N, C-alpha and C positions, 0 to 999 in steps of 0.2 A: 504494500499499499504506499501512498504518498507519505504518510506519517512515518512508516518504517524506514523509507528511503531517506527522509530528512534526518532521522536519528542516526542511520548508518553514515551519513555525510558529515556528522559532527566533527570528525577528525580533521576535515579539510581546512576549516578556518576557526576551530574552537567553538563550534555551534553548541548551545546548551538549551535545555528545556525550560520553558517558562511555567510558573506554577499557577498563574491566574490569568483570566481573560480581562482585558481592559474594555473591550466592547463585545457585545454579542453579535452573532451572525446577522441578526435582524438589523442591528445598528449599522453594520458594514453596508448592508444592502441599502439602507436609508441614506447613508453618507454618499455612496456612489450615485444613487438616484438624484440626490440633491445637487451634486456637482454636474451631473449630466444635464439636468434641467437648466442650470445656470449657464452651462456652455451652449446649449441649444438656443438660449435667448440672444446669443451673439454678444454678450457683455464682455467677453475676453478677446474678441477678434480684432478690434480696431487698433491702429497704431498707438493711439493715445492710451488705451487700456493696457496694452502690453508694456509700454514705457512706464506707466504708473506702477505696475506690479514689479517691474525690474528695479525701479527706484525704491520701492518699499523693501524689497529684499536687500538692496544695498544698505539701506538705513538699519535693517535688522542686524546685518553683519557688523557694521561700523559701531553701532550703539552697544553691541554685546560681545565684542571681540574678547575681552577679558574673561567673561563668563564661559564662552566657548572653549578658550584655551585652557582654563582651569578644569573644565569637565574632561577634556582630553588628557590632561595631566593625571587626573584621578583614575582614568581608565588605563593609560599606557605608561605613565611616569615619563612622558615626553615633555621636555622643557617648553614652557609657553612661547618663548621667543622663536623656537623652532617651528611650532605649530603656526605661528603667524606667517612664517616664510613658506611653509609647505602647504597650508590649507586655506589661509585667509587671503593673503595677497593675490593669489591667482584667481580667486573667485571675484574679487573686486575688479580685476583687470578684465575678466571674462564678461562681466556685466557691462563695463564701459565699452568693450568691443561690440557687444550686441546693440547697445544704445546708438552707437555711431553708424552701424550698418543696417539696422533693422528696416528702415524705410526702403532701402534699395532691395534688400532680400525679399521683402513682402511684395514688391511690385511685379505684376504679371510681365513675363518677358516673351518676346516673339521667338519662334524657332525657324529653321530653314524651310523655305518653300521649294516645291518641285513644279514641273510643268503642269501637274494635275491640280495644284493649289495656287497657281499664279495669281489669281484674282481674289484669293481668300486670305483670311488672317488666322494662321495657326499660332497658338500660344499656350503657355503654361501658367495656370493660376495656382497660388499657394494657399492651401486650406489647412487650418489647424486640425489635428486628429480628433481631439475630444478629451476624455478622462484618462490621464496617464498615472500609472503606478511605478514608483521608484523604490526598489528594494536594495538597501545599501549595506555595505560590510562594516566591520569594526576597526579595520586597520588604519584607515584614514576617515574617521567617522564624520568629519565636517566636510571635507572636500568631495568625498564620494556621494554626499547628498547634494551639495551645492552645484558641482560642475555639470551633472545632468539636469538638475532642476532649472538652472538658468536658461538653457536653450528650450526646455519644455515650456516655460513661461513665455519666453520670447516668441515662440511659435504660436501662442494664443490658446494654450490648453489649460485645463484645470489639473491639479496634481494631488495625489495622495502619496505621502512618504512613509515607508516602513523602515525605520532604522534598525540596525542590529541590536538585539538585546544584550549582546556580549559587551559592547561599549555602553553600558547602562547609564552612566552619568551624562554622556553626550546625548544619548537618545532622550533622556529626561529633559535635558536643557532645550532641545528642539521642541519637545512637546509643550514646554512652558512658554517659549518665546514666540513661536509661529502665530498663535491666536492673538497676540498683542498687535500684530501687524496685518494679518490677513483674516478675512471671513472664511469659514470652513468650506463654503461652496467654491472658493478659489484654490485654497491650499490647506491641507490637513495633514496631521501626523497621527499614525496609528502605531502604538508601541505594543510590545509583547513578544512571545517566542513562537514555538512551533504551532500551538493551537491557533494563535491569532493569524499567523502566516497562512495556515491551511484554510481557515475560514475566509480570509481576505481574497485568496486566489480563486475561490469559487465564483467571485463576482466577475462581471463582464467589463473589461477595460478596453480602451482603444489603442493602447500601447503599453508594454511593460518593459522596463529596463532593470536588469538585475546584475549586480556585481558580486562575485563570489567564486565558488568552485564548481566544477563540472557535474558532480552528482546532484547537487541542488538545482543547477541549471536545467537538468533534464526534467525535474519535477515542475519547474516553472513553465517549461515548454509544453509539458503534458497538460497542465492546467490551462494554459493559454489556447491550446489547440481546440478545447471544447467550445470556445467562442470565436475561433479563427482570429485571435488577437496577435498582431505582430510583436516580436520580441527583439530586444537588443541585449546581448549577453556579453558582459565584460568579465572574462575569467582569468586564467593565469597560465601556469605551466612551468617547465624547467627552462628558464632563459639562459642560453649558453653564452660564454665569453671565450673567444679564441684570441690568444695572444701570440702573435708571430715573433720570430727571432729579431726582426728589425725594429720592433716597437721600443719606445722610450720606457724602460722598465719602471723608473720611479714615478713618472707621470701616470703610467698605466696603473700602478699599485695604488696611487692616490685616488684615482677615479673609480677603480673597481671597489676599493675598501669603502669609499664614501657611499656608493650605491648599494653595496651589500649590507652594511651595518646601519644604514639609514632606517630609522624606526625599528631597530633591532632585527633587521632582516625580514620584517613583516610587510613586504611591499611586493605587489604582483609583478612589477617590472624589475625587481632586484636580480642581480646575477645569481643564478642558481648553482652553477658550477663553472670552472675554468678549465680550458684545454690549452696545453702548450707543449713544446718539445722537451725532451730530456735535457737538452742543452740550456734551455731558457728557465726551466723549473726552479733550480736553486737560486738563480738571480731574482726571479719574481718573488719567491717565498721570502727571501731576505729583505727585499724592498717592502713587502707587505708587513713584516714584523715591525720594521721601523716606522711605517706609516701609522699602524694601529697604535703604537705607543704615542706618537705625535698627536693622534686624534683623541685618545681616551686615557692617556697616561699608563703607567705600569699597573695601576689599579682601576680598571674600567668600572668596577662596582661602585666606586666613589665618584665617577664622572657625571656631571650634570647633563652631559650630552649623550649619555648612553641610556636608551629606553629599556623597558622591561617586556617580558612575555605577557600576553594579554590575559591568560587564565591558567589555573592549575592543570586543566585538561590538556591544553596546548603544550605547557611545560612538560608534562609527563610524556607526551608523545615524542618530543624532541630528545629528552633524556633516554627514553627507551631506544631510540635509534642510535644514540651515542654508545649505548651499551652493546649494540649488535654490530656496529661497524668494524671492519677489519682494516680500516685505513690508519695510516700513521699520523699521529698528531704533530703536524708541522708547526702550528702556532696554537697556543692555548694560554690564555691570560687570566687564570683564575679557576675556581671550581663552581659548579652550579649550586644554587641556593633556592630551594623550593619556596621557602617562606617569603623570600624577596622576589620570586619569579625571575631570578637572574640566571642567565646562561652566558658565559664569557665569550668574547670573540674566539672562534675556533676555525682553524684551517686544517683540512685533512688531505693527505696524499693517498689517493684511492685508485682502485682498479675499476674496470667497467662493470663488474658484477657486484660492486659494493651496494649495500642497502640504501645509501644516500643517493644513488644514481637511479633509483626506481621512481619516486614520486617527488612532486614539488616540495622543497624543504620548508619554506616559509618561517625561517628563523635564522639566528646568527652563526650558522655553520656553513662553511664554504669548502666543498670538495675540489681538489685539483687533480686533473686527469692527464696522463701523458699520451700524446698522439705523435705519429710519425711526421705529419705535415698537414697542409690545408686539405688535401684530398681525403685523408683519413678523418679529419674533423668534420668536414662536410658530409661524408658518408654517415658518420655517427649521428649527426643532427637529423639527417633525413630519415633515419630508421625509427626515430621517436615521434611522439605527437608534436604537432606544430606549436611552437611557443608564442607567447604574447610579444616577446621581443628577442632579438639576437644581437650580439655585439662582437665586433672585431677590432683589434688593435694592430695596425700595420701602417707602414709608409708605402707599401707596394699597391699601386692602383689596379694592377691585374688581379691581385688577390682579393681586393675589395669587390671588383666586378664579379669574380667567381662566387664570392660569398653572397652577393646580392642576387645573382641570377640562379644559383643552384640550391639555395635554401629557401624555405617558406616560413614566414613568421608574420605576426601582426605588424611589426616595425623593425627597423635596423638603425642602430646608431654606430657610427664609425669613430673609433678612437675616444669613446666615452660611453657612459651608460645612462639610461633613463632620460637624458636631456631632450630627446625628441618630444617628450610629453610637454615641455615648456613652450613649444612652438604652436601658437593657437591657429595657424593656417595649415597645420597638418592634422589628419584624422587620428583619433585614438581608438583602437579596437583590435580584436584578435581575428584569428582564422582557424577553422577546424576546431580542435579541442580547446583552444584558447579563447573562443568566443565567436560572435557574429554581430555585424552592425558596427557602428562607430559614432563618436560624438567629438566635441570640442569645436568652438567657433562656428563657422557656417555649416560644417558637417553635422553638428549637433542640431542646429536649426532645421536642416533638411531631414534629419532623422525623425523629428517630431512633427513634420509637415507632410501633408499629402499633396503631391504635385499633380494637379488636375489638368488633363489634356482638354483644350478648348479649340474648336474650329468655328470661326465666324464666316459665313458665306453670304454674298450679296444676291439679290434676285436678278441682277444683271448677269449676262453670259450664260444663260440657261442652255443654249444650243451646244455649248462646248462639251457637255457631258450628257447630252440627250441620248446618246447611244446606249446608256445603261437601262433605259426604260423598255418594258415589253410593248408590243410583241417583238421578240428578237428575230432578226433576219440574219442570213449568212454574212451580208455586208456589214451590218452593225456589229455582229460578233467578232468579225475579223478586225474591224477598226478598234473595238474595245480591247481586244487582245494586244494590238500594237501599242495602245496607250498604257496599259497596265504592266506590260512586260519590260518597260524601259523606265529608268529613273534619270531625269535630267534636272539637276539642281539649279535653282535660280540664284544668281549672286545677290547678296544682302541688299546692295544699293538699288538693284533693279527690282528686287522683291518689294522693297518699301514703296517704290514708285508705282508698281502695278497695283498696290493696294489702294492707291488713290485714283486709279484709272476710271472706275465707274463715275466718280464725282467729276473727273475731268471731262469725260464724254458727255455727261448731263450738262455741264457748263457750256460745252461747245454747242450742243443742241439748243440750249437756252439762248445763247448768243446769236445763233442763226435765226431763231424765231423772232428775236428782238429786231434783228436786222431786217427781216422780211416784213414784219407787221408794224413796227413802231418807227424805225428810222426812215423807211420808205415813205410812210404817211407824212412825216415831218418834212421830208424833202419836197414831196409833191405840193404840200400846202404853201411852201415858200415860193416855189417856182411855178 
C-alpha cells in the first residue's frame, strides 16, 4: 500500500511518522475546493494580482528572516548566517527576477507561420494551471519551499505547501507566518506526517511538485495518476566527481570539500563520490585533509560552520554503513556522537563493491574510487542510475566534451560543484531516477503555466483552403495532398505583414469606392 511504501522510504531522507492529524480529510477537500473556486474566479491571473502576491511573499521573507533562520538552526544546527546565504538571499533574488520579467513572460507570443497559415495568426497564450501542491524536504526547509513557490505564484496559481515534518521547527514557522500575509484561498500550509500526506494526495490538484527520494516519488506519481495530474519530481542520486590528473588539486579539494560538507552532506547536489587515478589519489587526499582543517579546524565538532545530521534515524543509517564499509579511512576528524547527531568529516578509499557505492549517501562521508582514466570513469557512471548532477575537474576541453556528451545527468558543472544552481537562467531538474521536470527562473514559470495553442483566422481568403470541404473530387483531393505534404515556412517579417493583408485589401477597396463615388462627384460638381 501507499502507506507501507512511505514507511519503507523512511531511510531515504529520514522520514518519520506523525502521531496526529492537523486537518481531517474533509478539511483537506474543503481547502482544495476553496482554492479552486478562488482560482476559477480569475482573482490570481492578472499581472497586478501576481505582482501583489510576489511582493507579499517578499515581505514575509524580509520581515521574518531571523525567525526562519532560527527555525532552521533548531532543526539542523546550521549557522543562521549560512542559512541567509543558502536559502534566503536566492529567494529574494528569484522574486525580483520574476517581478522584472513577468509582464513579458505573460504576454501571448506569435509562432512561425507556414504557407497554410500565411493569412492567420498562430500564437501561444499563457494560462495558469490552477491549484498547485508543493511537497518539500527537510534538508533546505526554507529554500525548497520558496524556490518552487515563487514561480507557482508568478504563474497565477493558488498553492498548498506540505513541509517536511522532519524539519519540524521550520514547518511550524511557515504554518504560523503564511496566514499573516496570505488568505488561505491563495496560499496555505498543511503540516503533519504520513497520514496527512496520504490524505492530502487523495485530492485533485492541477500540478504537484515534490522534492525528495525516488521511493516516495513513485507514491506521488501513483496518487497523481488517479487525477491525471502532472508532476515535477526533484530527486537526487549519486552525483559523481571525476578529478583528472591535470586538475589544480588544491582548488579542486577546496571546491569539492565545500560542496560535500555543505549542510553536513545533506544536499541533493552534493558530491556523492570521487573518481581519480592512482597517481592523483594521494595528492587529492592530502589536499582534502588540509582543506577540511582550514574549513572546520582540527575539531569540527566545535565549529560553528559544521551542521548536524537531521535525526536519530538518519544518524543510525549512516553509522551502520560506516560499520559495514571495507574502505580505508583516509580522512577522519573525530568520532560520531549520537547525542549530538555529529558525524565527523570522513573520506574513504573504497573499491567499486563497497556498500557506500550502492545508494545515495546523503551525509558527511565521501568515498574515493580509483579509475584507470576518463573512459573507465564514464563507463562506470553510465552503468548506474542517472544522477541529478555530475562534475568534472580538468583543463582538457576534449575530456570535458567527452564527459558532457557521453554521460547523462540533470546538470553538469565543470571545475566546480553545485554552482550551476546559482544561475537563474539555467533549469534545475533531474533525468530518469533523479527526477523529471524543472524549475528556476523562466523555467519555473513555464512549469506552472499551460501554454495554450491559439489560431486566429480571418473570414477573408476562404477560397485558399476551400479544397478541404466535401464533396471531395479527385482534383480537390490531389490539390489538398500537395498543400499538406509540403511545409514552407514564412519569414517572420513577411508573416507579420501578411497578418495585416486583409485590412490592407479592405482599405484598398474602400479607397477605390471613395474614388468612384465621392471624388468623382466632387469633380463633376466643380466642372
